[in-house]
C-alpha positions as CSV (number, residue, x, y, z in Angstrom):
1,M,41.2,-6.6,49.0
2,M,39.9,-10.4,48.6
3,M,37.7,-10.0,51.2
4,M,36.1,-6.9,49.6
5,S,36.2,-8.7,46.3
6,S,34.2,-11.7,47.6
7,S,31.5,-9.3,49.1
8,Y,31.1,-7.8,45.8
9,G,30.5,-11.3,43.9
10,S,28.3,-12.2,46.6
11,L,26.2,-8.9,46.0
12,V,26.1,-9.3,42.2
13,P,23.2,-12.3,42.1
14,F,21.2,-10.1,44.7
15,L,21.4,-6.7,42.6
16,L,20.2,-8.7,39.5
17,L,17.4,-10.2,41.2
18,T,16.4,-7.1,42.8
19,A,16.2,-5.4,39.3
20,L,14.5,-8.4,37.6
21,M,11.8,-8.0,40.6
22,M,11.5,-4.1,39.9
23,A,11.2,-4.7,36.1
24,A,8.2,-6.9,36.6
25,V,6.7,-4.9,39.4
26,S,6.7,-1.9,36.5
27,E,5.4,-3.7,34.2
28,G,2.6,-5.4,36.5
29,V,2.5,-9.1,37.7
30,T,3.9,-11.7,35.2
31,R,3.7,-15.2,35.3
32,L,6.2,-17.3,33.1
33,A,5.5,-20.4,32.2
34,S,8.8,-22.9,32.2
35,A,9.9,-25.3,29.9
36,G,7.3,-28.1,29.3
37,E,4.9,-26.7,32.0
38,S,1.6,-27.1,30.5
39,T,-0.8,-23.9,31.6
40,G,-4.2,-23.7,29.8
41,T,-4.6,-23.8,26.4
42,Q,-2.6,-22.5,23.6
43,W,-4.6,-20.1,21.1
44,A,-3.6,-18.5,17.8
45,I,-5.2,-15.9,15.6
46,L,-3.3,-15.5,12.2
47,V,-4.7,-12.7,9.9
48,A,-3.6,-11.8,6.3
49,G,-4.8,-8.7,6.0
50,S,-4.8,-8.2,1.9
51,N,-6.2,-9.9,-1.7
52,G,-5.2,-9.9,-4.7
53,Y,-2.2,-11.7,-6.5
54,S,0.3,-8.9,-6.4
55,N,-0.2,-9.2,-2.4
56,Y,0.8,-13.1,-2.6
57,R,3.3,-12.7,0.3
58,H,0.8,-12.0,3.0
59,Q,-1.5,-15.2,2.7
60,A,1.9,-17.0,2.0
61,D,3.2,-15.8,5.5
62,V,-0.1,-16.8,7.1
63,C,-0.2,-20.1,6.0
64,H,3.5,-20.8,6.8
65,A,2.7,-19.8,10.6
66,Y,-0.1,-22.1,10.4
67,Q,2.1,-24.9,9.5
68,I,4.5,-24.1,12.3
69,L,1.7,-24.0,14.8
70,K,0.3,-27.2,13.3
71,A,3.5,-29.2,13.3
72,N,4.1,-28.3,17.0
73,G,0.9,-29.6,18.5
74,L,-2.0,-26.8,18.2
75,K,-5.4,-28.0,17.4
76,D,-7.1,-26.7,14.4
77,E,-9.9,-25.8,16.9
78,N,-7.6,-23.4,18.6
79,I,-5.8,-21.8,15.4
80,I,-8.4,-19.2,13.5
81,V,-7.1,-18.0,10.5
82,F,-8.4,-14.7,8.4
83,M,-7.4,-15.2,4.9
84,Y,-9.1,-13.9,1.8
85,D,-8.4,-17.3,-0.3
86,D,-7.7,-15.9,-3.6
87,I,-4.3,-16.9,-4.5
88,A,-3.8,-20.4,-4.4
89,R,-6.4,-20.8,-7.2
90,S,-5.4,-17.7,-9.1
91,K,-4.8,-17.7,-13.0
92,Y,-1.4,-16.1,-12.3
93,N,-0.3,-18.7,-10.1
94,P,2.2,-20.9,-11.7
95,T,1.5,-24.0,-9.3
96,K,-2.4,-24.1,-8.8
97,G,-3.5,-24.9,-5.4
98,I,-0.1,-24.5,-3.9
99,I,1.1,-21.9,-2.1
100,I,4.9,-21.4,-1.1
101,N,6.8,-18.8,1.2
102,K,10.4,-19.0,0.1
103,P,11.9,-20.2,-3.5
104,N,11.5,-23.9,-3.9
105,G,9.8,-24.1,-0.8
106,P,7.1,-26.6,0.3
107,D,3.5,-26.4,0.0
108,V,2.1,-24.2,3.1
109,Y,-1.6,-23.9,2.2
110,H,-2.5,-27.4,2.5
111,G,-4.9,-28.2,5.6
112,V,-5.1,-24.7,6.4
113,P,-8.5,-23.7,8.2
114,K,-10.9,-21.4,6.1
115,D,-12.3,-19.8,9.0
116,Y,-12.8,-16.4,7.7
117,T,-12.4,-15.8,3.9
118,G,-13.8,-13.4,1.3
119,D,-16.2,-11.1,2.5
120,A,-15.7,-12.6,5.9
121,T,-12.4,-11.0,6.5
122,T,-13.3,-7.8,8.0
123,A,-12.1,-5.9,10.9
124,A,-15.4,-6.2,12.6
125,N,-15.3,-10.2,12.3
126,L,-11.6,-10.0,13.5
127,Y,-12.8,-8.2,17.1
128,A,-15.4,-10.3,17.4
129,V,-13.2,-13.4,17.2
130,L,-10.6,-11.8,19.6
131,L,-13.7,-11.1,21.8
132,G,-15.3,-14.4,21.9
133,N,-18.4,-12.9,20.6
134,K,-20.0,-15.0,18.3
135,T,-23.1,-12.9,18.2
136,A,-21.3,-10.4,16.5
137,L,-19.8,-12.5,13.4
138,S,-21.0,-12.0,9.8
139,G,-20.1,-14.8,8.0
140,G,-17.1,-17.5,8.3
141,S,-16.5,-20.5,10.6
142,G,-18.3,-19.2,13.6
143,K,-14.7,-20.0,15.4
144,V,-14.0,-17.6,18.3
145,L,-11.4,-17.2,20.6
146,N,-13.0,-19.0,23.5
147,S,-10.1,-18.7,25.7
148,G,-9.9,-18.3,29.7
149,P,-7.3,-17.0,32.5
150,N,-4.8,-19.6,32.4
151,D,-4.6,-19.7,28.3
152,H,-1.7,-18.3,26.0
153,V,-2.7,-16.4,22.8
154,F,-0.6,-15.8,20.2
155,F,-1.5,-13.1,17.3
156,Y,0.0,-12.7,14.1
157,Y,-0.9,-9.9,11.3
158,A,0.8,-9.7,7.7
159,D,-0.5,-7.1,5.5
160,H,-0.2,-3.1,4.7
161,G,-0.5,-0.6,7.0
162,S,0.3,3.0,7.6
163,T,0.3,5.6,10.6
164,G,-2.4,4.4,13.0
165,L,-3.9,1.8,11.0
166,L,-3.9,-2.0,9.7
167,A,-5.6,-2.9,6.3
168,M,-8.2,-5.5,6.1
169,P,-9.3,-7.1,2.5
170,V,-12.8,-6.2,3.2
171,G,-14.7,-3.2,4.6
172,D,-12.9,-0.8,7.5
173,N,-9.7,-0.5,8.6
174,I,-8.5,-1.7,11.8
175,Y,-7.3,1.3,13.7
176,A,-5.0,1.8,16.3
177,N,-7.2,2.9,19.1
178,D,-9.9,0.1,18.2
179,L,-7.4,-2.6,18.6
180,I,-6.0,-1.4,21.9
181,N,-9.8,-1.1,23.2
182,V,-10.4,-4.8,22.4
183,L,-7.2,-5.8,23.7
184,K,-8.2,-4.0,26.7
185,Q,-11.7,-5.6,27.1
186,M,-10.0,-9.3,26.4
187,Y,-7.7,-8.4,29.5
188,K,-10.8,-7.1,31.6
189,S,-12.3,-10.3,30.8
190,Q,-9.5,-12.7,31.6
191,K,-9.2,-13.8,28.0
192,Y,-5.7,-14.8,28.6
193,M,-3.1,-15.4,31.1
194,N,-0.6,-13.6,28.6
195,M,-0.7,-12.6,25.1
196,V,2.3,-12.2,22.2
197,M,1.8,-10.2,19.2
198,Y,3.6,-10.2,15.7
199,I,2.6,-7.4,13.5
200,E,3.9,-7.0,9.9
201,A,3.2,-3.7,8.2
202,C,4.6,-0.5,7.2
203,E,4.7,1.7,10.4
204,A,3.5,-1.2,12.2
205,G,4.6,0.4,15.5
206,S,2.2,3.2,15.0
207,M,-0.4,0.6,16.3
208,L,1.2,0.0,19.4
209,Q,3.4,3.5,20.4
210,G,1.9,5.1,23.3
211,L,-1.0,2.9,23.4
212,L,-0.4,-0.5,24.6
213,P,0.0,-0.7,28.3
214,K,2.9,-2.7,30.2
215,D,0.3,-4.1,32.9
216,M,-1.8,-6.1,30.5
217,G,0.3,-9.2,30.0
218,I,0.7,-8.4,26.4
219,Y,4.4,-8.5,24.6
220,A,4.5,-7.4,20.7
221,T,7.1,-7.0,18.4
222,T,6.6,-5.0,14.9
223,A,8.7,-5.3,11.9
224,S,8.9,-1.4,11.7
225,N,8.7,1.4,13.7
226,A,5.9,4.2,13.4
227,E,7.4,5.9,10.5
228,E,9.1,3.5,8.1
229,S,8.1,0.8,5.5
230,S,8.4,-3.0,6.1
231,Y,9.7,-5.1,3.2
232,G,8.6,-7.8,1.1
233,Y,10.9,-10.4,0.5
234,Y,12.0,-13.2,-2.2
235,C,11.0,-11.0,-4.8
236,P,11.5,-11.6,-8.6
237,S,14.5,-9.8,-10.4
238,E,16.3,-10.0,-13.8
239,A,19.1,-12.3,-11.7
240,T,17.2,-14.7,-10.8
241,D,15.3,-17.6,-12.6
242,G,12.7,-20.3,-11.7
243,D,11.0,-19.3,-8.1
244,P,10.6,-16.3,-7.1
245,S,11.0,-14.9,-10.5
246,K,8.2,-17.7,-12.1
247,Y,5.4,-16.5,-9.6
248,D,5.9,-12.6,-10.6
249,T,5.7,-11.7,-7.0
250,C,7.4,-11.5,-3.5
251,L,6.5,-14.8,-1.8
252,G,7.1,-13.5,1.6
253,D,8.1,-10.5,3.8
254,L,11.3,-10.1,5.5
255,Y,10.4,-9.9,9.1
256,S,7.8,-12.3,8.4
257,I,10.1,-15.2,7.2
258,S,12.7,-14.1,9.6
259,W,10.8,-15.4,12.6
260,L,8.8,-18.4,10.4
261,E,12.2,-19.9,9.3
262,D,13.8,-19.1,12.8
263,S,11.0,-21.0,14.2
264,D,11.5,-24.1,11.4
265,A,15.2,-24.2,12.3
266,N,14.9,-24.3,16.1
267,D,13.5,-26.3,19.0
268,L,10.4,-23.7,20.1
269,G,11.1,-24.9,23.6
270,K,14.5,-24.2,23.7
271,E,14.6,-20.8,22.2
272,T,12.9,-17.7,23.9
273,L,10.8,-14.9,22.3
274,Q,13.8,-12.5,23.0
275,E,16.4,-14.6,21.5
276,Q,14.0,-14.9,18.3
277,Y,13.2,-11.2,18.6
278,L,17.0,-10.4,18.5
279,T,17.5,-13.0,15.4
280,V,14.6,-11.5,13.4
281,K,16.2,-7.7,14.4
282,K,19.2,-8.7,12.9
283,R,17.9,-10.4,9.6
284,T,15.3,-7.6,9.1
285,N,18.1,-5.1,8.0
286,L,16.1,-3.0,6.0
287,S,13.8,-1.6,9.1
288,H,13.7,-1.5,13.0
289,V,12.1,-4.3,14.6
290,M,10.4,-2.7,17.7
291,Q,9.2,-4.3,21.0
292,Y,6.2,-3.2,22.9
293,G,4.0,-3.9,25.9
294,N,5.8,-6.2,29.0
295,T,9.1,-7.1,27.7
296,V,9.3,-9.3,30.5
297,L,7.4,-11.9,28.9
298,S,9.9,-12.1,26.1
299,Q,11.8,-14.7,28.5
300,A,9.2,-17.1,28.2
301,F,10.1,-20.1,25.3
302,L,8.4,-19.9,22.2
303,S,6.3,-23.2,22.9
304,T,4.8,-21.1,25.5
305,Y,2.9,-19.8,22.4
306,M,3.5,-22.1,19.5
307,G,3.4,-25.3,20.7
308,Q,6.5,-28.2,20.8
309,S,6.6,-31.2,19.4
310,P,9.8,-33.6,19.1
311,K,11.2,-32.9,15.7
312,S,14.8,-32.9,14.3
313,V,15.2,-29.0,13.6
314,S,16.3,-28.0,10.1
315,S,20.1,-28.4,8.8
316,V,19.2,-24.8,7.1
317,R,21.2,-22.1,8.9
318,L,19.4,-18.6,9.0
319,D,22.9,-17.0,8.3
320,E,22.9,-18.8,5.2
321,L,19.4,-17.4,4.0
322,S,20.4,-13.9,5.1
323,S,23.6,-13.7,3.2
324,S,21.9,-15.3,-0.5
325,T,21.1,-12.7,-3.0
326,F,17.0,-12.5,-2.9
327,R,15.3,-9.0,-3.5
328,A,13.7,-7.0,-1.1
329,V,11.3,-4.5,-2.2
330,P,9.2,-1.8,0.2
331,Q,5.9,-3.1,1.0
332,R,4.1,-0.1,-1.0
333,D,6.2,-1.0,-4.2
334,A,5.8,-4.6,-4.1
335,D,2.5,-4.4,-6.3
336,L,4.4,-2.9,-9.1
337,V,6.9,-5.7,-9.4
338,F,4.3,-7.7,-10.2
339,F,2.6,-5.5,-12.7
340,Q,6.1,-5.0,-14.1
341,R,6.7,-8.4,-14.5
342,Q,3.3,-9.1,-16.4
343,V,4.6,-6.1,-18.9
344,Q,7.9,-7.9,-19.4
345,K,6.6,-11.5,-19.9
346,A,3.9,-10.6,-22.3
347,P,5.0,-11.0,-26.1
348,K,5.5,-7.4,-27.5
349,G,3.1,-6.2,-29.9
350,S,0.1,-8.9,-28.5
351,A,-2.9,-7.9,-26.9
352,E,-1.8,-9.4,-23.6
353,S,1.2,-6.8,-23.7
354,V,-1.3,-4.4,-24.3
355,E,-3.7,-5.2,-21.6
356,A,-0.3,-5.6,-19.3
357,Q,0.7,-2.0,-19.9
358,K,-2.2,-0.8,-19.3
359,R,-2.6,-2.0,-15.9
360,L,0.8,-0.9,-15.2
361,D,0.1,2.5,-16.4
362,E,-3.4,2.5,-14.5
363,Q,-1.2,1.9,-11.0
364,I,1.4,4.5,-11.7
365,A,-1.5,7.2,-12.5
366,R,-3.2,6.2,-9.5
367,R,-0.2,7.1,-7.2
368,S,0.4,10.5,-8.9
369,H,-3.3,11.3,-8.0
370,V,-2.7,10.4,-5.0
371,D,0.3,12.3,-4.3
372,R,-1.0,15.1,-6.5
373,S,-4.4,15.2,-4.4
374,I,-2.7,14.8,-0.7
375,N,-0.6,17.8,-1.4
376,Q,-2.9,20.1,-2.8
377,I,-5.0,19.2,0.1
378,I,-2.4,20.4,2.6
379,S,-1.6,23.4,0.6
380,H,-5.4,24.5,0.6
381,L,-5.5,23.8,4.9
382,F,-1.9,25.3,5.8
383,G,-0.4,26.9,2.9
384,G,2.7,25.1,0.5
385,S,5.2,26.3,3.0
386,N,3.7,23.9,5.3
387,A,3.6,21.1,3.6
388,A,6.7,19.2,4.1
389,S,6.1,19.3,7.9
390,M,2.6,18.0,7.8
391,L,3.8,15.0,5.7
392,T,7.1,14.3,7.7
393,A,6.5,15.5,11.2
394,V,7.0,12.7,13.8
395,R,5.8,12.5,17.5
396,P,7.7,11.4,20.5
397,E,8.0,7.6,20.9
398,E,5.6,7.6,24.2
399,Q,2.8,9.5,22.0
400,P,0.3,8.0,20.2
401,V,0.8,9.2,16.7
402,V,-2.9,11.2,16.9
403,D,-4.8,12.5,19.6
404,D,-8.1,12.4,18.0
405,W,-8.9,9.0,16.3
406,D,-12.2,10.0,15.3
407,C,-10.8,12.8,13.3
408,L,-8.2,10.5,11.8
409,K,-10.9,8.3,10.7
410,T,-13.1,11.1,9.3
411,F,-10.5,12.2,7.4
412,V,-9.5,9.0,5.7
413,R,-13.5,8.4,4.9
414,T,-14.0,11.9,3.4
415,Y,-10.6,11.7,1.1
416,E,-12.1,8.3,-0.3
417,Q,-15.4,9.8,-0.8
418,Y,-14.1,12.6,-2.9
419,C,-10.7,11.5,-4.4
420,G,-11.1,7.7,-4.3
421,R,-9.6,4.7,-2.4
422,L,-6.2,5.3,-1.0
423,S,-4.7,2.1,-1.9
424,E,-1.8,0.5,-0.5
425,Y,0.5,3.1,-1.7
426,G,-1.6,6.0,-0.8
427,M,-1.8,4.7,2.8
428,Q,1.4,6.1,3.6
429,Y,-0.3,9.4,3.9
430,T,-2.1,8.7,6.8
431,R,0.9,10.2,9.0
432,A,0.2,13.7,7.0
433,M,-3.4,13.4,7.9
434,A,-2.7,12.2,11.5
435,N,-0.6,15.6,11.6
436,M,-3.4,17.7,10.5
437,C,-6.0,16.4,12.8
438,N,-3.2,17.1,15.4
439,A,-3.4,20.8,14.4
440,G,-7.0,21.1,14.6
441,V,-8.5,20.5,11.3
442,D,-12.3,20.0,11.8
443,K,-14.8,18.0,9.2
444,D,-16.0,21.1,7.3
445,R,-12.5,22.0,6.5
446,M,-11.7,18.5,5.2
447,V,-14.6,18.1,2.5
448,A,-14.0,21.8,1.3
449,A,-10.0,20.9,1.0
450,S,-10.9,17.2,-0.7
451,V,-13.5,18.8,-3.2
452,Q,-10.8,21.3,-4.5
453,A,-8.3,18.9,-4.7
454,C,-10.5,16.3,-6.6
455,S,-13.1,18.2,-8.2
456,G,-15.7,16.3,-6.7
457,K,-14.7,13.2,-8.1
458,A,-15.3,10.0,-6.3
């Protein structure tokens, strides 16, 4: 019996090694840099996809990410930032020129490169940056991803999303198939050794589900799966004074502040991507944090992508932050928090109060219009009895959310032409649009249904 036990014990390491080798083969040939190993250059692309003070948190997240990368040795020439840059000096910001990402937190705005701001914050410019195509740029600093086959690339996005798309402040959305095509071009052009993507958005998983190959050297995590909201965090409430209530808006996003604060609190050369994923997953308890792509890459240390500098780690425990009573709000309702705060703070009966109430009423009315018009479109095309299935039907995890991406893009454009902009709230209905595309709706029927639902009003 002892001999059998000894033989079994010696067999275990062999079996584990074999399993790891098989996993690596199934996800393509994977090379991981060891701790402290210098392999090429570390690059980062940071994207805040929104504008407006009510979306404060997205630019705050991105600025915080920059500070972490900078503190850990990445050079400004290798960090490319997209942010509209309209909140630091907004009239609503109580600390002009300063952006914070948590209550009583430090300024994260100072020193952030202004690569692509204002009208330059477009999906087209983002694709050009990722592909290193300077000639395709319109505005901005001209900085692009000038990386090669030995380099490591970190991509981080924070904003609103919905089924199959991510928003940008200006112009077209980032559609999942377009992003995947750009990533495939990057892989073919040897723009990286390995790449890591963190995506904060509602339905973020729909950008990668059934689309991101496992053999392209890309590992990704998302704030949510393909069918749920992500959450703003550090949001004002009646129970809190000072930050964040004096800011009247959410200061961060739950998934984002979880990985950002974990990075602040730990030595990036001693924590792996997988360990951070598990930490973030535990703290982000209102949505399902997901992994996609080549998960073998998650065994790499954070320093492989985010740099590493000798430093004393934070004394703040993440479980202390997790157990605090800060308010979380679904992404699509976070803008209402700001407008409601404006009403609450305005002196009763004042012109300021009347204007604040008007803005809030407009937001609520716009939501009602979107709800009503989408339901009318579905009823026109499929009958009222099928409305629920079009709104809620979810595809298996191995399938993309839509078969015909041109149909989804056309549906969004058609709706916005006849019914008005979807807005962050209305973006939730791209699931219904994807389902209607999967059911075979063509453009002529889309137009007819949209005209009938919205009486031709743009």
